[in-house]
MARPADREN-126531 format. One record per atom (N, C-alpha, C): residue in one letter; x, y, z. Coordinates in steps of 0.001 Angstrom, whole numbers, padded with zeros to 6 digits, always signed. Atoms other than C-alpha are relative to their C-alpha. Last residue first. Example, Ala and Ser with C-alpha at 12.3 -4.5 7.8 and 13.67 -1.06 7.14 Angstrom:
<atoms>
S-000820-001190-000060/S+013670-001060+007140/S-000770+001090+000730/A+000890-001190+000000/A+012300-004500+007800/A+000900+001200+000000/
</atoms>
This chain:
<atoms>
T-001233-000760+000199/T+016439+011481+000344/T+000952-000395+001003/P-000540-000595-001244/P+013687+008862+000045/P+001292+000767-000285/R-001319+000452-000186/R+012213+008722-003421/R+000454+000541+001363/L-000723-000739-001099/L+008511+009181-004083/L+001325-000683+000108/G-000881-000993+000652/G+007092+007959-007452/G+000841+000884+000956/S+000510-001317-000151/S+004171+006292-005838/S+000831+001051-000659/L+001209-000171+000807/L+004999+002949-007290/L-000585+001453+000140/Q-000330-000021+001399/Q+008603+003067-005901/Q-001291+000301-000929/I-000737-001175+000385/I+007476+004207-002421/I+000366+000026-001537/L+000896-001191-000006/L+004792+001605-002272/L+000662+001214-000390/T+000922+000109+001112/T+007192-001178-003265/T-000909+001208-000132/R-000807-000302+001284/R+009757-000113-000806/R-000761+000015-001229/V-000189-001476-000076/V+007089-000084+002061/V+000855+000439-001257/L+001298-000685+000297/L+005839-003543+001017/L+000356+001551-000024/Y+000302+000260+001426/Y+009422-005052+000880/Y-001248+000856-000443/K-000970-000888+000659/K+010242-003490+004277/K-000279-000125-001476/S+000406-001426-000166/S+007069-005006+005663/S+000969+000864-000675/E+001223-000208+000759/E+007802-008476+004207/E-000391+001511+000150/V-000485+000031+001435/V+011373-008411+005662/V-001218+000280-000931/E-000539-001331+000261/E+009978-007291+009133/E+000521+000035-001559/D-001299-000328-000652/D+007884-010435+009452/D+000534+001387-000588/R-000316+000940-000981/R+004431-011814+008682/R+001284+000228+000675/C-001383+000379+000144/C+003009-008780+006904/C+000378-000947+001140/C-000132+001320+000450/C-000743-008706+007198/C+001393-000609-000221/R+000412+000912-001063/R-000739-005670+009450/R+000044-001482-000442/L-001159+000152-001011/L+001326-003812+006898/L-000397-000924+001073/L-001082+000674+000729/L-001365-004502+004156/L+001179-000152+000999/N+000407+001364+000011/N-004087-003389+006564/N+001019-000853-000663/L-000103+000493-001328/L-002347-000083+007269/L-000321-001521+000061/V-001538+000187-000324/V-001704+000472+003565/V+000085-000612+001367/I-000407+001125+000792/I-005547-000111+002842/I+001471-000320+000320/Q+000555+001091-000676/Q-006544+002268+005741/Q+000547-001314-000713/Q-000750+000142-001182/Q-004318+004970+004280/Q-000380-001336+000762/R-001278+000433+000421/R-005884+004530+000868/R+000883-000314+001145/R+000290+001402+000446/R-009365+004954+002429/R+001361-000684-000433/K+000254+000758-001121/K-008162+008073+004164/K-000233-001504-000227/A-001307+000017-000630/A-006748+009591+000990/A-000070-000929+001306/S-000842+001001+000606/S-009931+008604-000889/S+001324-000159+000699/G-000393+001115-000935/G-012150+010474+001535/G+000912-000973-000570/A-000173-000469-001330/A-013865+012606-001123/A+000254-001289+000843/G+001099-000718-000479/G-013273+011287-004708/G+000317+000288+001545/K-000056-001460+000182/K-011016+008638-006123/K-001180+000622+000777/D+000825-000714-001032/D-010030+005043-005531/D+000165+001538-000227/H+001272-000419+000549/H-008834+003297-008749/H-000843+000815+000909/A-000333-000733+001225/A-005144+002961-007869/A-001262+000571-000523/M-000537-001277-000222/M-005906+002114-004211/M+000190+000756-001250/E+000946-000875-000642/E-008253-000658-005257/E+000482+001427+000311/R+000930-000460+001072/R-005740-002003-007706/R-001110+000905+000666/M-000696-000892+000830/M-003100-002223-005003/M-000882+000678-001112/S-000173-001283-000657/S-005445-003885-002674/S+000734+001123-000841/A+001340-000692-000004/A-006404-006392-005318/A+000055+001240+000845/M+000290-000594+001362/M-002703-007123-005999/M-001416+000680+000038/F-000915-001165+000252/F-001952-007623-002357/F-000323+000689-001260/G+000528-001083-000876/G-004981-009928-001855/G+000867+001290-000140/A+001179-000392+000589/A-003828-012083-004784/A-000678+001219+000730/M-000474-000844+001108/M-000286-012342-003371/M-001251+000534-000698/
</atoms>
């Protein structure tokens, strides 16, 4: 959980040139750390909610 929160903070504070690519790498690393599909679904849902995007 601590690693997840650290990654979320890192994404929130990341700015400047190449920040989109760095954020993408952080998300990929978080997905790779998921132990099963339930964790990956929870992660994706959390990222969608925090980003303000809503699936249609």
